[in-house]
Every structure is written in C-alpha cells, then in structure tokens.
N, C-alpha and C positions, 0 to 999 in steps of 0.2 A: 563322774569323779571316781577315780580308781580307789579300791579299798586296800587297806594295809593287810599284812599277813594274818593278823588276829581276826579281822572281820571276814577275810576269805576263808579261814579255817572254820569259823562259826557257820558261815554259809554252806560250806561243804558238809559239815556235820548235819545241818538241817536237811540237806538233800539226802544224805545217807539214811536218816531216820524217817524220811518221807514227809517232812514239814515244809510248807512254803515259808520263805523269809522275805522281809521287806526289801524293797529295792534300795540301791545306794541313794537314789534321789529322795525317797521317802525318809531314809536315815538322816540325810543332810537336813531335810525340813524339820525333823524331830529335834535334831541337835540345835538348830536355829531357834525353834520355839522354846526349848529349855533354856538356852543362853539368853534370849531376848527378855524372858521373864525372870531371869536370875533365880531359876528354880533351885530350891533347897530340899524339896520333898516331892517325889514323883511316885505315882502308882501306875504299874503296867499290868494289864490283864492279858495274859498269854505270853509266857516267858519264852517258849520255843527253845532254841539253843543259844540265845543271848545276843543275836544280831542287833535287834532294836535296843536292847538294854545297853550295849556298848555305846551306840550312838547317843542315847539319852544321857548316860553317865558322862560322856565327853562334853555335853552341853551344860550340865549342872554345875552349880557352885562346888568348889573343892571340899566344902564341909557338908555337902548334901547327902541325904540318904535315899536310896532307890529301893522301892518295894515292888516286888514282882510276884504275881499269883498265877499258878497253873495247876492243873490236875495231874500232870505227868511228872512224877518225881525223877524219872530217868533223864528226861529232857532238862530238868532243873539242875541235875548233877553236872551235865555238860555245860550249861550256862554258868554255873558257879566257877568251874574251871576256866572258862573263857574270860570271865570278869577278872579273875586273879591274873591270868596271862596278860590281860590288857593293862595291868598295873593298878587295879582298884583294890584297896584294902577290904577285907571281909566285912569290916565295920561299916562300909559304905553301902552294902547291899543287905536287904532283908528279903529272903526267899521263902514264900509261903506256899505249901502244897495244899490244894483244895479247890473246890468249885468256887469261882469268883463270886457268884451270887450268895454263897454261904459265908465267904470271908469278908466281903465288902461291908456288911453291917457292923462288923467289929472294929472298923477303922474310924478314926476320930473325925468329927465334923469340922469342915472349914480349915483343915490343917495342911492341905496339899496345894502345890503350885501347878501341877500338871497331871492329868490322867490320860494314859494312852491305852486304847482298847484295840486288841488284835486277837479276837476270839470268835466264837460262833456268832454269826450275824443275827441269828434269831434271838440272841440274848442282848443285843445292842441297846434296845429300848430300856431294859432294866439297868444296864450299865450306865446309860445316860442319866437316868433318875438317881442312881447312886452317886455319880460324879457331881451332880448338882448339889448334893449334901457334902461331899468330901472336899470340893474345891473352895478356896478362899475367893472373895470377890476379886476379879481380875485374873483368876487362874484360867488355865487352858485345858480344854478337852480335845483330844485328837482320836478320830476313828479311822482305822485302816480299812481299805477296800471299798471306799464310798462310791466308786464307779461301777461296782458289781461286775467286774470283768467286761465292761463295755455295755452291759445289759441295762444299766440304769435309765438310759434315754430311749430304750426300745419298749414301746407300750405293749408289744406282744409278749414280752418276757414277764411271765407270771409265776415263776418258781418262788418258793417260800423265802429264799435268801434275798432275791431282788426286791420282792414286795416288802420285806421287813426293812431293807435299807431305804427304800423310797419313803416308807412311813417315818423312819427316824429322821431323814433329811427334811421332810416336810414339817414334822413336829418341831424340829430345832429352828427352822426358818420362821415359824409362827410364834415361838415362845419368846416372851419378854426377857427371860433370864439369860438368853444366849445371843451372842453376836457371831454368827457362823460365816465361814468361807470354805469353798471347796478348792483344795489345792490339787492340781493335776499331776502330782508326783506318784510314780508307781501305779498302784491299783486305785489311786485316788485317796486323798487324806482330807477328811472333813474336820476342820479345826474350828473351834468356837471358844470365845472368851466368855466366862461367866460374869454377868453384870453384877 
C-alpha cells in the first residue's frame, strides 16, 4: 500500500534521525485494529517521528485521544508537526516525554482501547503487564517486532532481545487474560485482545 506524502515525510525524517519506522503493512494493520475496536483512547509507547501515530490516529474515532510516550523530546517535536500536517487537531494528541515505565503507572486503569508498544524489547514484559492494567476488557495490545528480525524461530539465536521476545510471546500464549495472534506484517506484530 503506497503511503501518502505525510507518511512518506515522517518516514524520511525517521531515517534522517536514525530511527526505524514501522512498515506500511504494519501501519495498515494498526489502523485496522484501531478501527475494528472503535478506539477512542490509545496509548503508544515509542513515538518516533509519528509514522505509527498517524496510522493509529487514522483508525481511531474522530473524537478519540491518542497518547504517545517517548524519552526523546526532539523526536516528539517532529511527530507533533507531522500530526498537525496530517490534519489532526492538537487536542487529539497527548505527547508525554519520559520513560514509559515511569509514565505508565500514572495512566488510568481500564480506560484504554488499544496499547501499541514499539520500544526496547527488553522492556516489553513490563509494558505487557502495564497494558493489562490500562486496557478495558476487549481492548487490544499490539507489540511491534515480534519476529525479532527473523530470529524468533532460530533456536541458536540467544541475544537478549530475541530471548526477551520469545519469553513475552510464550507468556502471552499461556496467560488466561490474553487472546493473542502473531500477524506477519513488517517485523511481526503480536496482537492480543484482553479478556
């Protein structure tokens, strides 16, 4: 699916500052998840330059509020500009600068429809635990990079990121509170509905 000039600009800016950006396929999957759930309140962990944020905002209800968290204020300034250029009022976005694991405890329990995590894989387990508290029943959690660059299925791959992702995938498959599925979009999107 070709991206419009706004998404192309956000992707180019990500490249310029040395950040990976989600693929158009992952973006389309996120937009679909947001739209299918009628998302009014989304939390994103890892703002980047706004590529995923634009996709999520486009899937949300028009009265929805998108909250995004990142430690890099400069990246968030870029994302804020991208959101405005994409036609979203400033009142639709809440941009919080800080470490996700410091910010998440301050967000309200059971008030979110979707949580998207695109941050350090070694923090995914803590983010999943936080999402379990933040999401309403029927809300969706989406984790980017679930295929670990193709290493997830390679038993010889023992680097910390791959091991952490395997543990998160296994824990979510075994947990009664999640109904997960691995979507083969981009680097892999692990999506799960909170029961």
